ZATOR-357140 format. One record per atom (N, C-alpha, C, O, CB): x, y, z. Coordinates in steps of 0.05 Angstrom, whole numbers, plus 32768, in hexadecimal, padded with zeros to 4 digits. Glycine has a CB too. Layout:
XYZ/...
//
This chain:
803785188312/803A850482FF/8042850D82E2/8050852082E0/802384F682FE/803884FE82CA/803B850982AE/802B851D82A8/801F852B82B7/803784F8829B/802B851D828D/801985368281/7FF885318286/7FEE851B8282/8020853A825D/7FEA85488290/7FCF85428297/7FBE854E827E/7FC585648276/7FC7854F82B5/7FA785418272/7F9785498261/7F7C854A826C/7F7385338273/7F9A853B824B/7F6D855C826E/7F51855C8276/7F458563825A/7F41857A8254/7F4A8572828F/7F3E854D8248/7F30855A822D/7F138555822F/7F0885488241/7F3B854C8211/7F0585648217/7EEB85628218/7EDB857E821A/7EE38592820E/7EE58550822D/7EC4857E8228/7EB485968228/7EB2859F8243/7EBB85918256/7E978592821C/7EA685B88246/7E9F85C6825E/7E8185D1825C/7E7885E1826C/7EB385DC8264/7E7385C68247/7E5C85CD8243/7E4885C3825D/7E4985AA825F/7E5585C48228/7E3A85CF826D/7E2F85C38285/7E1285B2827C/7E0585A4828B/7E2A85DC829C/7E0C85B78264/7DF085AE825D/7DF58592824D/7DE185868245/7DDE85C68249/7E0B858A824A/7E16856F8239/7E0A8558824A/7E1485568260/7E3B856B8238/7DF785498245/7DEE8531824F/7DF68519823C/7DF5851B8224/7DD085328253/7DFF85038248/7DFD84E78237/7DE384DB823B/7DD484DD824F/7E1384CF8241/7DDD84CD8223/7DC684B88223/7DCB84A68238/7DBA84A58249/7DC384A88209/7DE08496823A/7DE68482824B/7E01847C824A/7E108488823A/7DD6846D8248/7E0B8464825D/7E288462825D/7E3184588242/7E49845D823C/7E31844F8272/7E24844C8231/7E2F84448217/7E3784578208/7E4C845681FD/7E2184378209/7E24846E8205/7E2A848A81F3/7E4384988204/7E5684A081F6/7E0B84A481F2/7E45849A821F/7E5984A2822A/7E7484988225/7E8684A78220/7E5484A08241/7E7884788225/7E8E846C8221/7E9584708203/7EAD847281FE/7E8B8450822A/7E83847181F0/7E8C847781D3/7E98849581D4/7EAD849A81C7/7E72847681BD/7E8C84A781E1/7E9784C481E2/7EB484C681EB/7EC484D781E3/7E8684D581F5/7EB984B28200/7ED584B38213/7EE384A381FB/7EFA84AA81F7/7ED484A18238/7EDC849081EC/7EEE848481D8/7EF9849781CB/7F12849881CA/7EE3847181C6/7EEA84A781BE/7EF684B781AA/7F0A84CD81B7/7F1984D981A7/7EDE84C58199/7F0C84D281CC/7F2484DF81DB/7F3B84CB81DF/7F5284D481E3/7F1C84E981F7/7F3684B481DE/7F4E84A481E4/7F5D849981C7/7F71848C81C6/7F44848A81F7/7F5184A081B8/7F5C8493819B/7F75848E8198/7F7D847A818B/7F5684A28185/7F8784A081A2/7FA8849B81A4/7FAE848081AE/7FC3847481A8/7FB784B081B8/7F9D847681BD/7FA7845A81C9/7F9B844481BB/7F99842E81C6/7FA1845681E8/7F91844781A2/7F8484348193/7F95841C818B/7FAB84218182/7F7A8440817D/7F8F8404818C/7F9F83ED8183/7FB483EB8193/7FC483DC8188/7FA883ED8167/7FBD83F481A6/7FDA83F881BA/7FD583DE81C6/7FBE83DC81CF/7FDD841681D5/7FE383C981C8/7FDF83B081D5/7FED83B381F1/7FED83A18202/7FE9839981C3/7FFB83CD81F2/800183CD820E/7FF383E1821D/7FFF83F1822C/801C83CF8213/7FDB83E18218/7FC683F28222/7FAF83E1822C/7FA483D3821B/7FBD8406820C/7FA683E18244/7F8D83D48250/7F7E83E6825B/7F8683F98268/7F9283C08262/7F6183DE8256/7F5083F08265/7F4183E5827D/7F3183D28279/7F3E83FA8253/7F4483EE8296/7F3C83E482AC/7F2083F982B7/7F23841182BC/7F5883E182C0/7F0A83EB82B9/7EF583F782BE/7EEE83F282DC/7EF283DD82E8/7EE283EF82AC/7EE3840582E5/7ED784088303/7EB783F98305/7EA5840582F9/7ED4842C830C/7EB383E48311/7E9983DA8312/7E8683EA8326/7E9283F48339/7E9A83BE8319/7E6E83EC8324/7E6283DC8309/7E6083F382F4/7E6683ED82DD/7E4083CC830D/7E59840B82F8/7E51842082E5/7E66842282CF/7E5F842382B8/7E4E843C82F2/7E81842282D6/7E95842882C7/7E9B841382AE/7EAB8417829C/7EAB842D82D9/7E8D83FA82B2/7E9783E482A0/7E8783E98284/7E9483E7826E/7E9183C582AE/7E6C83EE8285/7E6083F3826E/7E73840D8258/7E78840C8240/7E4183FD827A/7E78841F826A/7E878435825C/7EA4842A8255/7EAD8430823F/7E8984518270/7EB3841B8264/7ECA8412825D/7EC983FC8247/7EDB83F88236/7ED584098273/7EB583F2824A/7EB083DD822C/7EB183EB8217/7EC183E58205/7E9383CD8228/7EA183FE8215/7EA3841081F8/7EBD841981F4/7EC8841881DE/7E91842A81F7/7ECB8424820C/7EE3842C8202/7EF7841681F6/7F04841981E1/7EEF843A8217/7EFA83FF8205/7F0983EA8200/7F0383DF81E4/7F1583DB81D4/7F0683D88214/7EEA83DB81DF/7EE383D281C4/7EEE83E681AD/7EF883DD8198/7EC383D081C3/7EEC83FC81B3/7EEF8417819F/7F108415819A/7F1984148183/7EE5843B81AF/7F21841381B0/7F3B841081B0/7F4883F781AA/7F6083F681AB/7F42841881C5/7F3883E081A3/7F4383C9819F/7F5883BE81B7/7F6C83B181B3/7F5083CB8185/7F5083C681CE/7F6083BE81E3/7F5483A881FD/7F3C83A181FD/7F6983D881EE/7F6183A0820D/7F57838E821D/7F46839C8234/7F4D83B3823B/7F6E837D8228/7F30838F8240/7F23839D8257/7F248387826C/7F25836F8267/7F0583A78250/7F2483938284/7F248386829E/7F18839882B3/7F1883B082AC/7F40837D82A7/7F10839382C8/7F01839F82DF/7F1983A482F3/7F2A839382F6/7EEA838A82EB/7F1A83BC8301/7F2683C3831B/7F1183C98332/7F0783DF8333/7F3883DC8316/7F0A83B68343/7EF483B98350/7F0083CC836A/7F1583C78375/7EE5839C8357/7EEF83DF8371/7EF383F38385/7ED483F48397/7EBE83F0838C/7EFC84138376/7ED983FA83B1/7EC283F883BF/7EC6841183CF/7EDA841483DC/7EBD83DB83CF/7EB1842583CF/7EAF843983E0/7EAE843583FE/7EA284228408/7E9A844683D9/7EBB8445840A/7EB98442842B/7EA684578431/7EAD846F842F/7ED68445843D/7E8C844E8438/7E7A84618443/7E7C84698461/7E8184578471/7E618458843E/7E7884808468/7E74848D8482/7E5A847A8491/7E43847A848A/7E6B84B1847D/7E66846A84A8/7E4E845C84B4/7E33846984BA/7E1E845C84BA/7E56845084CB/7E34847D84BE/7E18849084C4/7E11849A84AC/7DFB84A584AE/7E1A84AB84DA/7E1B849D8490/7E1184A4847B/7E2084998464/7E3384A3845A/7E1084BF847B/7E14847F845C/7E22846D844F/7E2D84748430/7E3E846A8422/7E1184568450/7E18848C842B/7E1D8494840F/7E3584A9840C/7E3E84AF83F6/7E0284A08403/7E4084B48425/7E5784C48424/7E7084B58427/7E7584A7843A/7E5684D78438/7E8184B98411/7E9884A7840E/7EAE84B58421/7EB584CC841F/7EA284A483ED/7EB884A48434/7ED284AE8442/7EEA84A38437/7EFF84A38444/7ED284A98460/7EE78498841E/7EFC84868411/7EF384718405/7EDB846D8401/7F0F847D8422/7F07845F83FD/7F00844E83ED/7F1C843383EB/7F34843983ED/7EF8846083D0/7F13841A83E8/7F29840983E3/7F2983FB83C6/7F1583FD83B7/7F2983F583F8/7F3D83EF83BF/7F4183E383A4/7F4B83C883A7/7F5483C083BC/7F5483F38391/7F4983B98390/7F54839B838E/7F7083A48394/7F7983BA838D/7F508389836E/7F7C839183A0/7F9C839383AD/7FA0839D83C5/7FB7839F83CE/7FAD83A5839F/7F8B83A383D4/7F8983AE83EB/7F8D83CE83EF/7F8D83D88405/7F9983A183F9/7F9183DC83D8/7F9883FB83DC/7F7B840883E8/7F65840083E3/7FA1840B83BB/7F82841B83F8/7F6F84288405/7F79844A8400/7F9084538400/7F6E841C8426/7F5D845983FB/7F61847883FB/7F4F84808410/7F3A84748412/7F59848883DE/7F568491841E/7F4684A18433/7F4684BA8433/7F5B84C78433/7F4C849C844A/7F2D84C88434/7F2884E68433/7F2984EE8453/7F1684EB8463/7F0884ED8422/7F4284F7845A/7F4184FB8477/7F318510847D/7F2885118494/7F5985008482/7F2A8523846C/7F1685388478/7EFC852B8481/7EF3852D8498/7F0F854E8463/7EF2851D846C/7ED8850C8470/7ED784FE848A/7EC48500849A/7ED584F7845B/7EED84F0848E/7EF384DB84A7/7EF184EE84C0/7EE584E684D4/7F1384CB84A6/7EFD850984C1/7EFE851984D2/7EE1852684DB/7ED8852684F2/7F10852A84C9/7ED7853084C7/7EBD853F84C5/7EA7852A84D0/7E96853384E0/7EB8854A84A5/7EA4851284CA/7E94850084D1/7E9A84F184EC/7E8984E384F7/7E9384EF84BC/7EB284F684F4/7EBB84E98513/7EB784CD850F/7EA984C0851F/7EA684F3852F/7EC384C084FB/7EC584A484F2/7EDB849D8509/7EEF84AB850A/7ECF84A084CF/7EDA848A8519/7EEB847D8528/7EFD8467851F/7EF2845A850D/7EDE8475853A/7F15845D8523/7F28844D8516/7F16842E851A/7F1A841C850A/7F4984508526/7F05842C852D/7EFA840F852A/7EE2840D8517/7EDB83F8850C/7EF184038548/7ED784248514/7EC2842B84FD/7ECC842584E1/7EC0841784D0/7EB9844A84FE/7EE6843384DD/7EEF843884CA/7EF9841784BE/7EF5840F84A6/7F04844E84CF/7F04840884D1/7F0A83EC84D0/7EF683DB84C8/7EFA83C984B7/7F1183E584E7/7EDD83DF84D4/7EC483D284D0/7EB883D684B3/7EB083C384A4/7EB283DC84E5/7EB883ED84AE/7EB083EF8492/7EC083E4847F/7EB683D6846D/7EAD8407848A/7EDE83EA8480/7EEF83DC846E/7EF283C18469/7EF883B78454/7F0483E38471/7EEC83B38483/7EEF83968482/7ED283898475/7ED18371846E/7EF6838B84A0/7EBC839D8472/7EA5838F8466/7EA683968448/7E9C83878438/7E8983998472/7EB283AA8441/7EBB83B38424/7ECC83A08417/7EC6839A8400/7ECA83CC8423/7EE283968424/7EF48386841B/7EE683668416/7EEF83568407/7F0C8389842F/7ED483618423/7EC48348841E/7EB3834A840A/7EAC833683FC/7EB583408433/7EA883678407/7E9A836883ED/7EAB836983D3/7EA4835F83BE/7E89838083EE/7EC2837683D7/7ED2837783C2/7ED9836083B4/7ED7835F839C/7EE6838183C9/7EE2834A83C7/7EEC833183C1/7ED8831F83B1/7EDD830E839F/7EF3832483DB/7EBA832883BF/7EA1831283B0/7EA283208391/7EA78312837E/7E79831683C2/7E9D833B838F/7E9E83448379/7EB283398361/7EAC832F834C/7EA1835B837E/7ECF833F836C/7EE783328356/7EDB8315834C/7ED6830F8335/7F0A832D8368/7ED883068364/7ECE82E98359/7EB482E88348/7EB382D88335/7EC882D48372/7EA082F8834C/7E8A82FB833D/7E8F83068320/7E8682FB830C/7E79830C834B/7E9E831D831F/7EA3832A8301/7EB6831482F3/7EB0830B82DD/7EB5834C8302/7ECC830C82FF/7EE2830082EE/7EE282E782F1/7EF182DB82E1/7EFD830982F2/7ED582D88302/7ED582BF8305/7EF282B3830D/7EFD82BD8320/7ECB82B482ED/7EFD82A18301/7F1782968307/7F28829C82F5/7F3D828F82F5/7F17827C830A/7F2482AD82E5/7F3782BE82D3/7F4982D082E2/7F4082DF82F3/7F2782CF82BE/7F6282CE82DD/7F7682E382E8/7F6F830082E5/7F5E830382D3/7F9182E082DC/7F78831682F1/7F77832F82EB/7F89833182D1/7F99831F82CC/7F8083408302/7F86834482C2/7F96834C82AA/7FB1835482B8/7FB2835F82CE/7F8983668299/7FC7834D82A9/7FE0835A82B0/7FE2837682A7/7FDB837D8291/7FF6834B82A6/7FEE838982BB/7FEB83A582B6/800683B082B6/800C83C782AD/7FD983B382CA/801B839C82C3/803983A882C6/804383AE82AD/8042839E829B/804E839682D2/804F83CC82A9/805A83D18291/804783D68278/804F83D68260/806C83BB828C/802D83DB8282/801983E08271/800D84078274/801584168286/800183C7827B/7FFD840D8261/7FF084258264/7FD58417826D/7FCB84048262/7FF084398249/7FCC84238282/7FB0841C8291/7F9E8435828B/7FA1844C8294/7FB3841782B4/7F8B842C827A/7F738445827A/7F5D843B828E/7F4F8427828A/7F62844B8258/7F5B844D82A6/7F49844882BD/7F31845682B7/7F31846E82B6/7F54845382D8/7F19844782B2/7F01845382A6/7EEE844E82BF/7EF2843B82CF/7EF584458286/7EDC846082C1/7EC4846282D1/7EAE847A82C1/7EB2848A82AF/7ECF846C82F1/7E96847482D0/7E80847F82BD/7E7E849D82C2/7E6D84AA82B7/7E63847282C1/7E9084A882D3/7E9184C082E0/7EA184C482FE/7EA284B2830F/7E7584C582E2/7EAB84DA8302/7EB884DF8324/7EA684F2832A/7E9C8503831B/7EDA84ED8329/7EA184ED8345/7E9885028354/7EA98507836C/7EB7851C836A/7E7D84FD835C/7EAB84F98381/7EC084FF8394/7EE184F8838F/7EF58502839B/7EB784F183AC/7EE184E4837A/7EFD84DE8374/7F0984C48383/7F1D84B7837C/7F0F84F6837D/7EF984BE839B/7F0184AA83AD/7F08848E839E/7F1F848483A1/7EEA84A783C1/7EF78482838E/7EF9846D8380/7F0F846B836F/7F1E8458836F/7EE684698374/7F138482835F/7F2E8484834F/7F448485835D/7F5784778356/7F318498833F/7F458493836E/7F5E8493837E/7F66847C838B/7F7E84798391/7F5D84A58391/7F5384688391/7F59844F839F/7F638442838A/7F7A8439838A/7F41844083AD/7F5584418379/7F598430835A/7F7584388354/7F8784268353/7F41843B833D/7F7A84508351/7F988458834A/7FB18450835C/7FC7844A8354/7F9984768349/7FA984528376/7FBC84428389/7FBD84298388/7FD48421838E/7FB9844683A3/7FAD84168383/7FB183FB837E/7FBE83F68364/7FCD83E38364/7F9883EF837F/7FBB8404834E/7FC984018330/7FE88404833B/7FF883F2833A/7FBF841C8316/7FED841D8344/80078423834A/801C840B8352/803184068347/800584368360/800F83FF8366/801B83E38372/802083CC835F/802F83B98364/800783D78387/801283CF8349/801783BC8334/802683C4831E/802383B6830A/800083B3832A/803783D9831B/804B83E3830A/804283E982EE/804F83E482DA/806183D18309/802883F682ED/802683FF82D2/8037841482C6/8043842482D4/800E840882D0/803A841582AA/804A842D829E/80418445829C/805084588299/8053842A8287/80238448829C/8013846382A0/7FF6845B82AA/7FEB844682A3/801184758283/7FEB846E82B9/7FD0846D82BF/7FC2848382B4/7FC8849982BE/7FCB846B82DA/7FB1848182A3/7F9B84948293/7F82849282A1/7F75847D829C/7F95848D8273/7F7784A782B5/7F5A84A582BE/7F4984B282A3/7F5184C48295/7F5484B782DD/7F3784A882A2/7F2584AE8285/7F0B84A68290/7F0584908299/7F2E849A8266/7EF784C0828D/7EDF84BC8299/7ECD84D38282/7ED784E68276/7EDF84C382C0/7EAF84C78280/7E9F84D9826E/7E9A84F5827D/7E958509826F/7E8384CA8266/7E9A84F78298/7E91851082A6/7EA1851282C1/7EA684FC82CC/7E71850F82AB/7EA9852682CB/7EB8852982E7/7EB3854A82E9/7EAF855A82D7/7EDE851E82E7/7EB585508307/7EB3856F8307/7ECA857D82FC/7EDF857182F8/7EAF857B8323/7EC6859B82F5/7ED985A882EA/7EF985AA82F6/7F0D85B282EB/7ECD85C082E6/7EF585A28310/7F1285A3831B/7F21858A8321/7F368588832D/7F1185B18335/7F1285748314/7F198558831D/7F378554830F/7F478547831D/7F01853E8313/7F40855E82F6/7F58855A82EC/7F6D855F8301/7F7F854F8307/7F5B856A82D4/7F6A8574830B/7F7A8582831E/7F7F856F8338/7F9485708343/7F6C859D8327/7F6B855D8340/7F6D85518356/7F7E8537834E/7F89852B835F/7F50854D8362/7F80852F8334/7F8F85158331/7FAB851B8324/7FB98509831C/7F7E8500831E/7FB385368322/7FCF853D8319/7FDF852E8324/7FEC85208314/7FD88556831D/7FE48529833F/7FF5851D8348/7FFD8501834A/801384F8834F/7FF485248357/7FE284F28345/7FE384D98345/7FDD84C9832A/7FE384B18328/7FD384D3835A/7FD184D78317/7FD284CB82FB/7FE084D382E6/7FE984EA82E8/7FBC84CB82F2/7FE584C682D1/7FF684D082BB/7FE684E082A6/7FF384F18299/800384B982AD/7FD184DD82A3/7FBB84ED8291/7FA084EB829C/7F9984D682A7/7FB884E38273/7F9084FF829B/7F7884FE82A2/7F6785088289/7F6E851E827E/7F75850D82BB/7F5384FA827F/7F4485008267/7F2484FD826E/7F1B84E9827A/7F4D84ED824E/7F1885108266/7EFE8513826F/7EE98523825C/7EEA853B825C/7F0085208287/7ED78515824D/7EC58521823D/7EB6853C8242/7EB3854E8232/7EB585118239/7EAE853B825B/7E9C85538265/7EA5855B8286/7EA3854D829A/7E7985488264/7EAC85718285/7EB3857B82A1/7EA9859682A7/7EB685AB82A5/7ED1857D82A4/7E8D859382AE/7E7E85AB82B6/7E8585B982CD/7E9085AF82E0/7E6385A582B9/7E7F85D082CB/7E8385E482E6/7E6E85DD82FB/7E7385DE8313/7E7F860682DD/7E5485D682F1/7E4085D08303/7E3A85B58303/7E2885AA82F5/7E2A85DD82FD/7E4C85A68315/7E49858F8319/7E3E85838338/7E4A8588834D/7E6085878310/7E2785728335/7E1F856C834C/7E22854D8350/7E2E85448364/7E058576834E/7E18853D8340/7E1D8520833D/7E2085188324/7E1A85258310/7E0885108346/7E2E84FA8322/7E3384F58305/7E1B84EF82F3/7E1984F782DB/7E4484DE8303/7E0684DD8305/7DE884DB82F5/7DE184F382ED/7DD184F182DA/7DD084D08306/7DE6850D82F3/7DDB852582E7/7DDB852782CD/7DC8853082C0/7DE8853A82F0/7DF5851D82C1/7E00851E82A6/7DF985038297/7E0784FC8284/7E1F852482A7/7DE584F3829E/7DD784DD8292/7DBB84DA828E/7DAD84D982A2/7DDC84CA829D/7DAF84D88273/7D9784D38277/7D8B84BC8281/7D7684BD828D/7D8F84D68264/7D9A84A3827C/7D97848B8287/7DAD84838298/7DC3847C8290/7D9384798275/7DA6848382B2/7DC0847E82C9/7DB5846A82DB/7DB4847182F3/7DCB849A82DD/7DAA844E82D4/7DA6843E82E1/7DB7842D82EA/7DCA842A82DB/7D99843782DA/7DB7841C8301/7DCC84098307/7DD283F882F3/7DC183EE82E4/7DC683FB831D/7DEE83F282F3/7DF683DD82E3/7DFA83C782EE/7E0983C78301/7E0983E282D7/7DEE83AB82E4/7DE8839182F3/7E08838182EC/7E15838382D7/7DC8837F82E6/7E0C83738300/7E2183618305/7E20834D82E8/7E35834682DD/7E1C83508324/7E0A834682E2/7E06833E82C6/7E12834B82B0/7E21833F82A1/7DED833F82C0/7E0C836582AF/7E1883788295/7E3883788299/7E4883788287/7E0A839D8296/7E3F837782B7/7E5F837A82B5/7E6A835F82B0/7E81835E82A7/7E6D838782D1/7E5F834C82B4/7E6B833082AC/7E6C8331828C/7E80832C827F/7E57831682B7/7E508338827F/7E4D83368260/7E6183478255/7E6F833D8244/7E30833F8254/7E658361825D/7E7A836F8257/7E9883658250/7EA58366823B/7E79837E826A/7E9D835A8268/7EBB834C8269/7EBD8332825A/7ED1832C824E/7EC383448287/7EAA8326825B/7EA883118246/7EA783148228/7EB183048219/7E938305824B/7E9D83278221/7E9E83308204/7EB7833A8202/7EC1833181ED/7E88834681FB/7EC68347820D/7EE2834B820C/7EF58344821B/7F0583538226/7EE5835E820C/7EF68323821D/7F0883188225/7F24831D821E/7F2883248207/7F0183058223/7F38831B822D/7F55831F8221/7F5A830D820A/7F5482F6820E/7F6B83198237/7F63831481F4/7F6C830481DF/7F55830681CE/7F5B830181B7/7F7382E881E6/7F3F830B81D2/7F27830A81C2/7F1C832581B8/7F06832781AD/7F1282FD81D3/7F2E833C81BA/7F26835681B5/7F2783558193/7F2183698186/7F3B836D81C6/
//
């Protein structure tokens, strides 16, 4: 794709106080996009939304959600074999599917359950408001961090079908090799902290509790389109 930039730090000891501080740090790296009305921030619920809120608020641009659901291996739900996103896009990690010996029927059952949950969450978060228009715009795709990258890859696949001008993947923390993994699919990769010693996203936050549905709705309401 386009020019890739992995900005920020490699100090393995960097820890964010919480998602608010992480979002503010990320926003500083994204200042070139400030007050550009052709820019929109799409955050991945739920944990990416407080981060995305801080980014969108600092840049003076609109905020919306892009719902992505992890596809967990049936015998080990925490292990992601892929993800699905709004619009029907799906990303599969074929290596995990083979390693876990997931059958086609098992895969379809997991996918059907997650599609149902994805649609429920879209209605819960956005209500009857339509999704923001992204065609021809620069989309800054925000999460609270990247581990396997499955959710971000599914989100990018969903976005490409909607015709954005560019996709910028922006996160507070990701493994040192994350930028390379998005080189073929994203136009830019921005990361505050890319440590060599990466085990989990929560490792780099002092407070990393679950973000509630109410918090997601509140962030979206405070930055409703046209009210930035």
